[in-house]
C-alpha positions as CSV (number, residue, x, y, z in Angstrom):
1,X,-24.4,16.3,-7.6
2,X,-26.8,16.4,-10.5
3,X,-24.0,15.9,-12.9
4,X,-22.8,12.9,-10.9
5,X,-26.4,11.5,-10.9
6,X,-26.6,11.8,-14.7
7,X,-23.3,10.0,-15.1
8,X,-24.3,7.4,-12.6
9,X,-27.5,6.8,-14.5
10,X,-25.6,6.6,-17.8
11,X,-23.1,4.1,-16.5
12,X,-25.8,2.1,-14.7
13,X,-28.0,1.9,-17.9
14,X,-25.0,0.9,-20.0
15,X,-24.1,-1.9,-17.5
16,X,-27.8,-3.0,-17.3
17,X,-28.0,-3.2,-21.1
18,X,-24.8,-5.2,-21.4
19,X,-25.9,-7.4,-18.5
20,X,-29.3,-8.0,-20.2
21,X,-27.6,-8.9,-23.4
22,X,-25.4,-11.4,-21.5
23,X,-28.3,-13.0,-19.8
24,X,-30.3,-13.3,-23.0
25,X,-27.3,-14.8,-24.8
26,X,-26.8,-17.3,-22.0
27,X,-30.5,-18.2,-22.0
28,X,-30.2,-19.4,-25.6
29,X,-27.7,-22.0,-24.4
30,X,-30.0,-23.7,-21.8
31,X,-28.8,-27.1,-22.9
32,X,-25.5,-26.3,-21.3
33,X,-27.0,-25.4,-17.9
34,X,-26.6,-28.8,-16.1
35,X,-22.8,-28.7,-16.7
36,X,-22.5,-25.1,-15.7
37,X,-24.5,-25.7,-12.4
38,X,-21.9,-28.3,-11.5
39,X,-19.2,-25.6,-11.9
40,X,-20.8,-22.8,-10.1
41,X,-19.8,-23.8,-6.6
42,X,-16.2,-23.8,-7.7
43,X,-16.6,-20.4,-9.4
44,X,-17.1,-18.5,-6.2
45,X,-13.8,-19.8,-4.9
46,X,-11.8,-18.8,-8.0
47,X,-10.5,-15.5,-6.7
48,X,-8.7,-17.1,-3.8
49,X,-7.2,-20.0,-5.7
50,X,-3.9,-20.1,-7.5
51,X,-4.0,-22.1,-10.6
52,X,-1.7,-22.3,-13.6
53,X,0.4,-19.2,-13.7
54,X,1.2,-18.0,-10.2
55,X,-0.3,-14.6,-11.1
56,X,-3.7,-15.8,-12.5
57,X,-6.8,-13.8,-11.8
58,X,-5.3,-10.7,-10.3
59,X,-8.3,-8.2,-10.3
60,X,-6.6,-5.2,-8.7
61,X,-6.0,-3.3,-11.9
62,X,-9.4,-3.5,-13.7
63,X,-11.8,-5.6,-11.6
64,X,-12.0,-8.1,-14.5
65,X,-10.9,-11.7,-13.7
66,X,-7.9,-11.5,-15.9
67,X,-4.6,-13.4,-15.9
68,X,-1.4,-11.4,-15.7
69,X,-0.9,-11.7,-19.4
70,X,-4.4,-10.4,-20.1
71,X,-3.9,-7.3,-17.9
72,X,-2.3,-4.3,-19.7
73,X,-0.4,-3.0,-16.6
74,X,2.5,-3.9,-14.4
75,X,1.4,-6.3,-11.7
76,X,3.4,-8.1,-9.0
77,X,2.3,-10.6,-6.4
78,X,4.2,-11.6,-3.3
79,X,2.7,-14.7,-1.7
80,X,3.2,-16.7,1.4
81,X,6.2,-18.5,0.0
82,X,8.4,-15.4,0.2
83,X,6.6,-13.9,3.2
84,X,7.3,-17.0,5.3
85,X,10.7,-17.8,3.9
86,X,12.2,-14.4,4.6
87,X,10.2,-13.7,7.7
88,X,8.4,-10.7,6.4
89,X,6.3,-9.8,9.4
90,X,4.7,-6.5,8.3
91,X,3.5,-4.9,5.1
92,X,6.6,-2.7,5.2
93,X,8.8,-5.8,5.2
94,X,6.9,-7.2,2.2
95,X,7.3,-3.9,0.3
96,X,11.1,-4.2,0.6
97,X,10.7,-7.1,-1.8
98,X,8.1,-5.5,-4.1
99,X,9.3,-4.6,-7.6
100,X,9.3,-0.9,-8.4
101,X,8.5,0.1,-4.8
102,X,10.8,2.3,-2.6
103,X,10.0,1.3,1.0
104,X,11.4,4.0,3.2
105,X,11.5,4.0,7.0
106,X,11.3,7.6,8.0
107,X,11.6,7.1,11.8
108,X,11.2,4.2,14.3
109,X,7.5,3.7,13.7
110,X,6.6,5.2,10.3
111,X,7.1,4.1,6.7
112,X,6.5,5.7,3.3
113,X,6.2,3.9,0.0
114,X,7.0,5.5,-3.4
115,X,6.7,4.3,-7.0
116,X,7.5,5.9,-10.3
117,X,8.6,9.1,-8.5
118,X,5.5,9.6,-6.3
119,X,4.0,8.6,-3.0
120,X,1.9,5.4,-2.9
121,X,-1.4,6.5,-1.2
122,X,-3.8,3.8,-2.6
123,X,-4.3,0.9,-0.3
124,X,-7.0,-1.8,-0.6
125,X,-8.1,-4.7,1.6
126,X,-9.5,-7.5,-0.6
127,X,-9.9,-4.9,-3.3
128,X,-11.9,-2.4,-1.2
129,X,-10.1,1.0,-1.2
130,X,-9.3,2.5,2.2
131,X,-8.0,5.9,3.1
132,X,-4.3,5.7,4.0
133,X,-2.8,7.8,6.8
134,X,0.9,7.4,7.8
135,X,0.0,8.4,11.4
136,X,-2.2,5.3,11.7
137,X,-0.1,3.4,9.2
138,X,-1.4,0.3,7.4
139,X,2.2,0.0,6.5
140,X,2.9,-1.7,9.8
141,X,0.0,-4.1,9.6
142,X,1.1,-7.6,10.6
143,X,1.4,-10.0,7.6
144,X,0.0,-12.9,9.6
145,X,-3.5,-12.0,8.4
146,X,-2.6,-11.8,4.7
147,X,-2.5,-14.6,2.1
148,X,-0.7,-12.4,-0.5
149,X,-0.1,-8.8,-1.6
150,X,-0.8,-7.6,-5.1
151,X,0.9,-4.4,-6.4
152,X,-0.3,-2.6,-9.5
153,X,2.0,0.2,-10.7
154,X,0.9,3.3,-12.5
155,X,-2.3,5.1,-12.3
156,X,-5.1,3.0,-10.8
157,X,-8.0,5.5,-10.7
158,X,-10.5,3.1,-12.3
159,X,-10.9,1.1,-9.1
160,X,-9.3,3.3,-6.4
161,X,-10.7,6.7,-7.2
162,X,-8.5,9.5,-5.8
163,X,-4.7,9.2,-5.4
164,X,-1.3,9.4,-7.0
165,X,-0.3,7.8,-10.3
166,X,2.2,5.6,-8.5
167,X,0.8,2.3,-7.5
168,X,-2.0,0.5,-5.6
169,X,-1.3,-2.0,-2.9
170,X,-4.0,-4.6,-2.4
171,X,-3.8,-6.7,0.8
172,X,-5.5,-10.0,0.3
173,X,-6.7,-11.4,3.7
174,X,-6.6,-15.1,4.5
175,X,-9.7,-17.3,4.1
176,X,-10.5,-20.7,5.6
177,X,-8.7,-23.6,3.8
178,X,-10.3,-26.6,2.2
179,X,-8.5,-28.9,4.7
180,X,-8.4,-28.4,8.4
181,X,-5.1,-27.7,9.9
182,X,-2.7,-25.0,11.0
183,X,0.6,-24.2,12.7
184,X,2.2,-22.5,15.6
185,X,5.7,-21.0,15.8
186,X,8.1,-19.2,18.1
187,X,10.9,-17.0,17.0
188,X,13.9,-15.5,18.9
189,X,16.0,-12.8,17.4
190,X,18.6,-10.0,17.9
191,X,18.0,-7.3,20.5
192,X,16.0,-9.7,22.7
193,X,13.2,-9.9,20.2
194,X,10.7,-12.8,20.2
195,X,7.7,-13.5,18.2
196,X,4.8,-16.0,18.7
197,X,2.5,-16.8,15.7
198,X,-0.3,-19.2,15.1
199,X,-2.8,-19.9,12.3
200,X,-5.6,-22.5,12.2
201,X,-8.4,-23.3,9.8
202,X,-11.3,-25.5,10.9
203,X,-14.5,-26.9,9.4
204,X,-17.4,-25.8,11.7
205,X,-20.3,-27.7,10.4
206,X,-21.0,-31.4,9.7
207,X,-21.9,-30.7,6.1
208,X,-18.7,-28.7,5.6
209,X,-20.4,-25.6,4.4
210,X,-19.2,-23.4,7.3
211,X,-15.5,-22.9,7.9
212,X,-13.5,-20.7,10.1
213,X,-9.9,-19.5,10.5
214,X,-8.0,-17.7,13.2
215,X,-4.5,-16.2,12.9
216,X,-2.6,-14.3,15.6
217,X,0.8,-12.9,16.4
218,X,2.5,-11.3,19.4
219,X,6.0,-9.8,19.4
220,X,8.1,-7.7,21.7
221,X,11.8,-6.7,22.0
222,X,14.4,-4.0,21.7
223,X,15.9,-2.4,18.6
224,X,19.2,-1.4,17.0
225,X,18.1,2.2,17.8
226,X,18.9,3.1,21.4
227,X,15.9,3.3,23.8
228,X,13.5,1.9,21.2
229,X,11.3,-1.0,22.2
230,X,8.3,-2.7,20.6
231,X,5.2,-4.6,21.8
232,X,2.8,-5.6,19.1
233,X,-0.3,-7.9,19.1
234,X,-2.5,-9.0,16.2
235,X,-5.5,-11.3,16.1
236,X,-7.7,-12.1,13.1
237,X,-10.7,-14.3,12.7
238,X,-12.8,-15.1,9.6
239,X,-15.7,-17.4,8.8
240,X,-17.3,-18.5,5.5
241,X,-20.7,-20.0,5.0
242,X,-21.9,-21.5,1.8
243,X,-25.5,-20.5,2.0
244,X,-26.2,-22.4,-1.2
245,X,-24.0,-24.1,-3.8
246,X,-23.8,-20.7,-5.5
247,X,-23.8,-18.2,-2.6
248,X,-21.1,-17.6,0.0
249,X,-21.1,-15.3,3.0
250,X,-17.8,-14.2,4.5
251,X,-17.4,-12.3,7.8
252,X,-14.2,-11.4,9.5
253,X,-12.6,-9.1,12.0
254,X,-9.2,-8.2,13.3
255,X,-7.8,-6.2,16.2
256,X,-4.3,-4.9,16.6
257,X,-2.2,-3.0,19.1
258,X,1.2,-1.4,18.6
259,X,2.7,0.0,21.8
260,X,6.3,1.1,21.0
261,X,8.5,3.0,23.5
262,X,11.4,5.3,22.8
263,X,9.6,6.3,19.6
264,X,11.4,8.9,17.4
265,X,9.3,11.7,15.8
266,X,11.4,12.7,12.9
267,X,14.9,11.3,12.3
268,X,18.5,12.4,12.5
269,X,20.3,15.5,11.2
270,X,22.0,14.9,7.9
271,X,24.5,17.8,8.4
272,X,26.6,19.3,11.1
273,X,26.5,23.1,11.5
274,X,29.8,23.4,9.6
275,X,28.2,21.9,6.5
276,X,29.8,18.5,6.6
277,X,27.6,15.4,6.3
278,X,26.6,13.7,9.6
279,X,26.7,10.2,8.2
280,X,29.4,9.3,10.7
281,X,26.8,9.1,13.4
282,X,26.3,5.5,14.8
283,X,23.4,3.6,13.4
284,X,22.0,3.3,17.0
285,X,21.7,7.1,17.4
286,X,18.3,8.3,18.6
287,X,16.6,11.6,19.4
288,X,14.0,9.8,21.5
289,X,13.6,9.5,25.3
290,X,12.1,6.5,27.3
291,X,8.9,8.4,27.8
292,X,8.3,8.8,24.1
293,X,5.7,6.4,22.8
294,X,3.3,6.1,19.9
295,X,0.4,3.8,20.7
296,X,-1.9,2.6,18.0
297,X,-5.1,0.5,18.2
298,X,-7.1,-0.7,15.3
299,X,-10.4,-2.6,15.1
300,X,-11.6,-3.7,11.6
301,X,-14.7,-5.7,10.6
302,X,-15.7,-6.8,7.1
303,X,-18.6,-8.6,5.4
304,X,-18.6,-10.0,1.9
305,X,-21.4,-11.7,0.0
306,X,-20.7,-13.5,-3.3
307,X,-23.2,-15.1,-5.7
308,X,-22.3,-17.1,-8.8
309,X,-25.2,-17.2,-11.4
310,X,-25.8,-20.0,-13.7
311,X,-25.0,-17.8,-16.7
312,X,-21.4,-17.2,-15.7
313,X,-22.0,-13.9,-13.9
314,X,-20.8,-13.1,-10.4
315,X,-22.3,-10.5,-7.9
316,X,-20.3,-9.3,-4.9
317,X,-21.2,-7.0,-2.0
318,X,-18.5,-5.7,0.4
319,X,-18.8,-3.7,3.6
320,X,-15.6,-2.6,5.4
321,X,-15.6,-0.8,8.8
322,X,-12.3,0.4,10.3
323,X,-11.7,2.2,13.6
324,X,-8.4,3.4,14.8
325,X,-7.0,5.2,17.8
326,X,-3.6,6.9,18.3
327,X,-2.0,8.3,21.4
328,X,1.6,9.6,21.1
329,X,3.9,11.5,23.4
330,X,6.4,12.7,20.9
331,X,9.4,15.0,20.6
332,X,10.7,16.4,17.3
333,X,14.2,17.8,16.9
334,X,15.4,20.3,14.3
335,X,18.6,22.1,13.4
336,X,22.3,21.2,12.9
337,X,24.4,20.0,15.8
338,X,28.0,21.2,16.4
339,X,30.4,18.6,15.0
340,X,32.6,18.7,18.1
341,X,30.1,19.0,20.9
342,X,26.9,17.5,19.4
343,X,24.9,20.4,20.8
344,X,22.6,22.8,19.0
345,X,19.4,20.9,18.3
346,X,16.0,22.6,19.0
347,X,13.0,20.6,20.4
348,X,9.3,20.6,19.6
349,X,7.2,18.4,22.0
350,X,3.7,17.2,21.3
351,X,1.1,15.0,23.0
352,X,-0.9,14.0,19.9
353,X,-4.3,12.1,20.3
354,X,-6.4,11.1,17.3
355,X,-9.3,8.9,16.3
356,X,-10.3,7.7,12.9
357,X,-13.3,5.9,11.5
358,X,-13.8,4.6,8.0
359,X,-16.7,2.9,6.4
360,X,-16.6,1.6,2.8
361,X,-19.3,-0.1,0.7
362,X,-18.8,-1.8,-2.7
363,X,-21.0,-3.7,-5.1
364,X,-19.7,-5.2,-8.3
365,X,-20.9,-7.6,-10.9
366,X,-18.8,-9.3,-13.6
367,X,-19.3,-11.9,-16.3
368,X,-19.4,-12.8,-19.9
369,X,-21.6,-11.5,-22.7
370,X,-21.8,-12.1,-26.4
371,X,-21.6,-9.4,-29.1
372,X,-21.0,-9.8,-32.9
373,X,-20.6,-13.6,-32.4
374,X,-17.8,-13.4,-29.9
375,X,-17.7,-13.7,-26.1
376,X,-16.5,-10.7,-24.0
377,X,-16.2,-9.9,-20.3
378,X,-17.8,-7.0,-18.4
379,X,-17.5,-5.7,-14.9
380,X,-19.3,-2.8,-13.3
381,X,-19.4,-1.5,-9.7
382,X,-20.3,1.2,-7.3
383,X,-18.2,2.3,-4.3
384,X,-18.9,4.6,-1.4
385,X,-16.5,5.5,1.4
386,X,-16.4,7.9,4.3
387,X,-13.7,8.8,6.7
388,X,-13.9,10.8,9.9
389,X,-10.7,12.0,11.6
390,X,-10.4,14.1,14.8
391,X,-7.1,15.0,16.4
392,X,-5.9,17.1,19.4
393,X,-2.4,18.4,20.2
394,X,-1.3,19.3,23.7
395,X,1.6,21.5,24.6
396,X,3.9,21.7,27.6
397,X,4.7,24.0,30.5
398,X,8.1,25.6,30.4
399,X,11.0,24.8,28.1
400,X,13.3,21.8,27.3
401,X,17.0,21.5,27.7
402,X,18.4,19.4,24.9
403,X,21.5,17.3,25.6
404,X,24.4,16.6,23.3
405,X,23.6,14.2,20.5
406,X,26.9,12.5,21.2
407,X,26.1,12.0,24.9
408,X,22.3,11.4,24.7
409,X,21.9,9.0,27.6
410,X,18.1,8.9,28.4
411,X,17.5,12.0,26.4
412,X,15.1,14.7,27.7
413,X,13.3,14.4,31.0
414,X,9.6,14.1,30.5
415,X,8.0,17.6,30.5
416,X,4.6,18.4,32.0
417,X,2.0,18.4,29.3
418,X,-0.9,20.8,29.7
419,X,-4.3,19.3,30.6
420,X,-6.1,21.2,27.8
421,X,-5.3,20.9,24.1
422,X,-3.6,23.7,22.3
423,X,-4.8,22.8,18.8
424,X,-7.4,20.6,17.2
425,X,-8.2,19.5,13.7
426,X,-10.3,17.0,11.8
427,X,-13.0,16.6,9.3
428,X,-15.0,14.2,7.1
429,X,-13.9,12.9,3.7
430,X,-16.3,11.1,1.4
431,X,-15.9,9.5,-2.0
432,X,-18.5,7.9,-4.2
433,X,-17.9,6.4,-7.6
434,X,-19.3,4.2,-10.3
435,X,-17.3,2.4,-12.9
436,X,-17.6,-0.1,-15.7
437,X,-14.9,-1.9,-17.7
438,X,-15.2,-4.4,-20.5
439,X,-12.7,-6.7,-22.2
440,X,-13.6,-7.0,-25.8
441,X,-12.4,-10.1,-27.7
442,X,-11.7,-8.5,-31.1
443,X,-10.0,-11.6,-32.5
444,X,-8.7,-14.8,-31.0
445,X,-5.4,-13.1,-30.3
446,X,-6.4,-9.4,-29.8
447,X,-8.4,-7.9,-26.9
448,X,-9.2,-4.4,-25.9
449,X,-10.2,-3.2,-22.4
450,X,-12.3,-0.1,-22.2
451,X,-13.3,1.4,-18.8
452,X,-14.5,4.5,-17.1
453,X,-15.2,5.8,-13.7
454,X,-17.2,8.8,-12.4
455,X,-16.3,10.0,-9.0
456,X,-17.5,12.6,-6.5
457,X,-15.0,13.6,-3.8
458,X,-15.9,15.9,-0.9
459,X,-13.9,17.1,2.1
460,X,-15.2,19.1,5.1
461,X,-12.5,20.0,7.6
462,X,-12.1,22.1,10.7
463,X,-9.3,23.6,12.8
464,X,-9.3,25.2,16.2
465,X,-6.6,27.0,18.1
466,X,-7.4,26.9,21.8
467,X,-4.5,29.2,22.6
468,X,-6.0,32.1,20.6
469,X,-9.6,31.0,20.8
470,X,-10.4,29.6,24.4
471,X,-14.0,29.1,23.5
472,X,-12.9,26.4,21.0
473,X,-14.9,27.8,18.0
474,X,-14.1,25.7,14.9
475,X,-12.9,27.3,11.7
476,X,-14.6,25.3,8.9
477,X,-13.4,24.8,5.3
478,X,-14.1,22.4,2.6
479,X,-14.4,21.7,-1.1
480,X,-15.5,19.1,-3.5
481,X,-14.5,17.8,-6.9
482,X,-17.6,16.5,-8.6
483,X,-18.1,14.1,-11.5
484,X,-14.4,13.5,-12.1
485,X,-14.0,11.4,-15.1
486,X,-11.3,8.6,-15.1
487,X,-10.9,6.6,-18.3
488,X,-9.1,3.4,-18.9
489,X,-7.8,2.0,-22.2
490,X,-5.8,-1.2,-22.8
491,X,-4.8,-3.3,-25.7
492,X,-3.4,-6.8,-25.5
493,X,-2.1,-8.9,-28.4
494,X,-1.1,-12.6,-28.0
495,X,2.0,-13.1,-30.1
496,X,1.9,-16.8,-29.3
497,X,0.3,-19.1,-26.8
498,X,2.8,-18.0,-24.1
499,X,3.8,-14.4,-25.0
500,X,1.6,-11.3,-25.2
501,X,2.3,-7.6,-25.8
502,X,0.3,-4.7,-24.5
503,X,-0.3,-1.0,-24.3
504,X,-2.4,1.0,-21.9
505,X,-3.5,4.5,-20.9
506,X,-4.8,4.9,-17.4
507,X,-5.7,7.9,-15.2
508,X,-6.2,9.0,-11.6
509,X,-6.9,12.3,-9.9
510,X,-5.8,14.0,-6.7
511,X,-8.3,16.5,-5.2
512,X,-7.1,20.1,-4.6
513,X,-8.8,23.1,-3.2
514,X,-7.1,25.7,-5.4
515,X,-9.3,28.4,-7.0
516,X,-8.9,30.7,-10.0
517,X,-9.3,34.5,-10.2
518,X,-13.1,34.0,-10.4
519,X,-13.1,32.1,-7.1
520,X,-13.9,28.8,-8.9
521,X,-12.2,25.5,-8.2
522,X,-9.7,24.7,-10.9
523,X,-10.4,21.0,-10.4
524,X,-8.2,18.1,-9.3
525,X,-4.7,17.3,-10.3
526,X,-4.9,14.8,-13.2
527,X,-2.4,12.0,-13.2
528,X,-1.9,9.7,-16.2
529,X,0.2,6.6,-17.0
530,X,1.1,5.5,-20.5
531,X,2.6,2.0,-20.6
532,X,3.7,-0.6,-23.1
533,X,5.2,-4.0,-22.5
534,X,5.5,-7.7,-23.2
535,X,4.6,-10.6,-20.9
536,X,5.1,-14.3,-21.1
537,X,4.4,-17.5,-19.2
538,X,7.0,-20.3,-19.6
539,X,7.8,-23.8,-18.4
540,X,4.1,-24.7,-18.5
541,X,3.2,-21.4,-16.8
542,X,5.6,-22.0,-13.9
543,X,7.7,-19.0,-14.8
544,X,6.4,-15.5,-15.7
545,X,8.4,-12.7,-17.3
546,X,7.5,-9.1,-18.2
547,X,9.1,-5.9,-19.5
548,X,7.4,-2.6,-19.5
549,X,8.2,1.0,-20.5
550,X,6.1,3.8,-18.9
551,X,5.6,7.6,-18.7
552,X,3.7,9.2,-15.8
553,X,2.4,12.8,-16.1
554,X,0.7,15.3,-13.9
555,X,-1.7,17.9,-15.4
556,X,-3.7,20.8,-13.9
557,X,-1.2,21.2,-11.0
558,X,-2.1,24.4,-9.1
559,X,0.4,27.2,-8.9
560,X,-0.1,30.9,-8.0
561,X,-1.5,32.9,-10.8
562,X,1.4,35.2,-12.0
563,X,-1.1,37.7,-13.4
564,X,-3.2,38.0,-10.3
565,X,-1.1,38.4,-7.1
566,X,-3.8,39.8,-4.7
567,X,-5.9,37.5,-2.5
568,X,-9.4,36.7,-3.6
569,X,-11.9,39.3,-2.2
570,X,-12.8,38.6,1.5
571,X,-10.3,35.7,1.8
572,X,-6.6,35.0,2.3
573,X,-6.6,32.6,-0.7
574,X,-4.4,33.6,-3.6
575,X,-5.8,32.7,-7.1
576,X,-4.2,29.8,-8.9
577,X,-3.9,28.4,-12.4
578,X,-3.4,24.8,-13.5
579,X,-0.2,23.8,-15.3
580,X,1.5,20.7,-16.4
581,X,3.4,19.2,-13.5
582,X,6.2,16.6,-13.0
583,X,6.8,13.7,-15.3
584,X,8.4,10.3,-14.7
585,X,9.5,7.8,-17.3
586,X,11.4,4.6,-17.2
587,X,11.2,0.8,-17.7
588,X,10.8,-2.3,-15.6
589,X,11.9,-5.9,-15.9
590,X,10.4,-8.7,-13.8
591,X,11.0,-12.5,-13.7
592,X,9.4,-14.8,-11.1
593,X,8.3,-18.3,-10.7
594,X,9.7,-21.9,-10.6
595,X,11.7,-22.9,-13.7
596,X,12.4,-26.1,-11.9
597,X,10.8,-27.9,-8.9
598,X,13.8,-27.0,-6.8
599,X,14.3,-23.4,-7.8
600,X,12.0,-20.4,-7.0
601,X,13.1,-17.0,-8.2
602,X,11.8,-13.4,-7.9
603,X,13.8,-10.8,-9.8
604,X,13.1,-7.2,-10.8
605,X,15.0,-4.3,-12.3
606,X,13.5,-0.8,-12.3
607,X,14.7,2.4,-13.9
608,X,12.9,5.7,-13.3
609,X,13.7,9.3,-14.1
610,X,11.5,12.1,-12.6
611,X,11.6,15.6,-13.9
612,X,9.9,18.8,-12.8
613,X,8.3,21.4,-15.0
614,X,11.7,23.1,-15.4
615,X,13.4,19.9,-16.3
616,X,15.2,19.5,-13.0
617,X,15.2,16.2,-11.1
618,X,11.8,16.0,-9.3
619,X,12.8,13.4,-6.7
620,X,16.6,13.1,-6.4
621,X,16.1,11.4,-3.0
622,X,14.6,8.4,-4.8
623,X,16.9,6.0,-6.7
624,X,16.8,6.0,-10.5
625,X,17.8,2.3,-10.5
626,X,16.8,-0.6,-8.3
627,X,17.4,-4.3,-8.4
628,X,15.6,-6.7,-6.2
629,X,16.5,-10.4,-6.5
630,X,15.4,-13.4,-4.4
631,X,16.2,-17.1,-4.9
632,X,14.8,-20.0,-2.9
633,X,16.5,-23.4,-3.6
634,X,15.3,-26.8,-2.3
635,X,18.6,-28.6,-1.7
636,X,16.9,-31.8,-0.4
637,X,13.4,-32.8,0.7
638,X,14.3,-31.4,4.2
639,X,16.6,-28.5,3.4
640,X,15.8,-25.2,1.7
641,X,18.1,-22.2,1.3
642,X,17.4,-18.7,0.2
643,X,19.1,-15.4,-0.5
644,X,17.7,-11.9,-1.2
645,X,19.6,-8.9,-2.4
646,X,18.3,-5.3,-2.9
647,X,20.5,-2.8,-4.7
648,X,19.7,0.9,-5.3
649,X,21.6,3.6,-7.1
650,X,23.0,6.9,-5.6
651,X,20.5,9.4,-4.1
652,X,20.7,13.0,-3.0
653,X,18.8,15.8,-1.3
654,X,20.0,19.2,-2.7
655,X,20.2,22.4,-0.8
656,X,19.3,21.1,2.7
657,X,22.6,21.8,4.4
658,X,23.2,24.9,6.6
659,X,24.8,26.7,3.7
660,X,22.8,25.0,0.9
661,X,24.9,21.9,0.7
662,X,23.6,18.8,-1.0
663,X,23.4,15.5,0.9
664,X,24.5,12.4,-1.1
665,X,24.3,8.7,-0.4
666,X,26.2,6.3,-2.6
667,X,24.6,3.2,-4.1
668,X,24.4,0.2,-1.7
669,X,23.3,-3.4,-1.5
670,X,21.5,-5.1,1.4
671,X,21.7,-8.9,1.4
672,X,19.4,-11.2,3.4
673,X,19.7,-15.0,3.7
674,X,17.6,-17.8,5.1
675,X,17.8,-21.6,5.8
676,X,14.9,-23.9,6.6
677,X,15.3,-27.5,7.8
678,X,12.4,-29.9,8.2
679,X,13.1,-31.8,11.4
680,X,10.2,-34.2,11.0
681,X,6.8,-34.3,9.3
682,X,5.4,-31.7,11.7
683,X,8.5,-29.7,12.9
684,X,10.8,-27.4,11.0
685,X,13.5,-25.0,12.0
686,X,14.3,-21.7,10.2
687,X,17.2,-19.3,10.5
688,X,17.1,-15.8,8.9
689,X,19.9,-13.2,8.6
690,X,19.0,-9.7,7.6
691,X,21.7,-7.3,6.3
692,X,24.2,-10.1,6.1
693,X,27.2,-7.9,5.3
694,X,26.2,-5.2,7.9
695,X,25.8,-2.5,5.3
696,X,25.4,1.0,6.8
697,X,22.8,3.0,4.8
698,X,20.0,5.5,5.2
699,X,16.5,4.2,4.6
700,X,15.3,7.7,3.8
701,X,16.9,11.1,3.5
702,X,14.0,13.4,2.6
703,X,11.5,13.3,5.4
704,X,11.7,16.8,6.9
705,X,15.2,16.7,5.3
706,X,16.4,14.3,7.9
707,X,17.8,10.8,7.7
708,X,17.0,7.4,9.2
709,X,19.4,4.5,9.2
710,X,18.4,1.1,8.1
711,X,18.8,-1.8,10.5
712,X,22.3,-3.3,11.0
713,X,22.9,-7.0,10.8
714,X,20.4,-9.1,12.8
715,X,19.3,-12.7,13.2
716,X,16.2,-14.7,13.9
717,X,15.8,-18.4,14.8
718,X,12.3,-19.8,14.7
719,X,10.7,-23.2,15.4
720,X,7.4,-24.2,13.7
721,X,5.0,-27.0,14.4
722,X,2.3,-27.8,11.8
723,X,-0.7,-30.0,12.1
């Protein structure tokens, strides 16, 4: 903690000195103050506006208010245009469109995201990092509450702290609009699905300084998976108050419920017991029963205070409070069924109850300063977050008779779950960090970004086995990684007014508990991302293009110490050493925007190769190549058509068959289409078709070495009224 305090003080002093210099420099230009005061009210709105290039002022990578071309990392933004056009109702739906992201559905109610060969574990809400947990799953958050989604690929430790060098997903929530108005819609789709959605923004004071917005969605229906049903509700409210012409207060809250039935826990076997692939199973196959469910509730509140100073600086304070509950009656199946009878699976039931609380605080300041006769930009911030998680598992009385997978019917009759828990776990996770980053204008065409973060990470956990310990005495454990240093370096050179080239080195860390032979923590896994690329804005900034090459590395990955094979004295912990881990390298191409008033395109191509320490394929279950292409075309003032196509290369999962067979899935393409017709000034009708050619494919093949089929062809017709 002392080391952290010293680093905190050093960073704070540096930031204060630079801030003082900026203030002093601005004071010398007092003659300009009247003009600047006229601009300050607009300044506090900049981060929610879209001006010029569609990707202007994306702050997810560095915290600096930089345009896409000024940011030396790969950034993609998916806005309401594509969310609404292709009926992307959840974050998981949006990620299917996101460049460089593998969005994998592992079972009926759980998704995982991967990028550059690794899991995506870094989520943000309005830039505030939150702890991601697939059991609670922000992946299924309803998109009705978001204005856009920003994705930064590579290591993002400067702003997010701990995590994988894969990507960060920043979910930007809606804010009140300048003009009053809204819409309501109703949608009807395949499998008796329907969805109601509404969104309204309203001025709440005569002076116009207080505004509010409410958005809500409700949906229910069946599924292409037998016995699976959904019932989801989401409500969101936000209000802004301009306390002065330079100060804005924003307060918001949302509540959601997801109450699915017939929920699968785990997926389907990929092999029969004779070693042949089980990909001939119908897409509708399930291992769930009607009593299986996975209820989730979430309540989230946030407060944000922004102030724009006359000297061009901004100060922002954020508080985020998130509470979640989960109650699941689940049944996991393992093994390989007989190819002729469908029998042979083994069952593991669980009544799983969990609660999670998260609290995050953030303060940041950013603005210009002068040095050596040139103007530069600085941002500095401090973040603190704490998560508490408690979970209980309940077993059953007696055994379970598993039916044939081919004649499943209603599955397994509901067993009797015990009143008392069999197992408990939980703990507290805290993270605190300070960071500073500056964009130095070295010449008119050449800028450098230097940044650094210092992080403390601490985890205290407990487990308890009530079966062996009826008194319920907790077994505690914990560790901390203190004063973890995370640097950031980027260079950007403007080749012309519309084209820039860049190079960057970024880092992130993943805490680990491993200890060496002296019983000392070996420190966290260190992830790094080296990237170089070129970006351009064309057609008066209406179309953006980028190309990047990257290399991702892991260092200090813990493995058992080959020279010390005995446990540490008085423990069951084996000593470890840190070694170089897996690497990923590849390239990305992205093109998006409106080259003409009638045409809107979003195209990306990603190539990634991941290798382990021994040179083998680190993640063969992820595609090496992906293409994601979307086109929206305005045929007439009333008619708009669109098509989306996602292609990925062959994937495999080696050695998972009953005799060590490798499962292989060929490359495939999924095509979606849409049409929107404006019936009148206020009414429009939309028709969406997903998986137009009814492609049969697995969405994932690696989660517990099982597979989950993607959805077959389905339709949705929706009617929308806007006012």
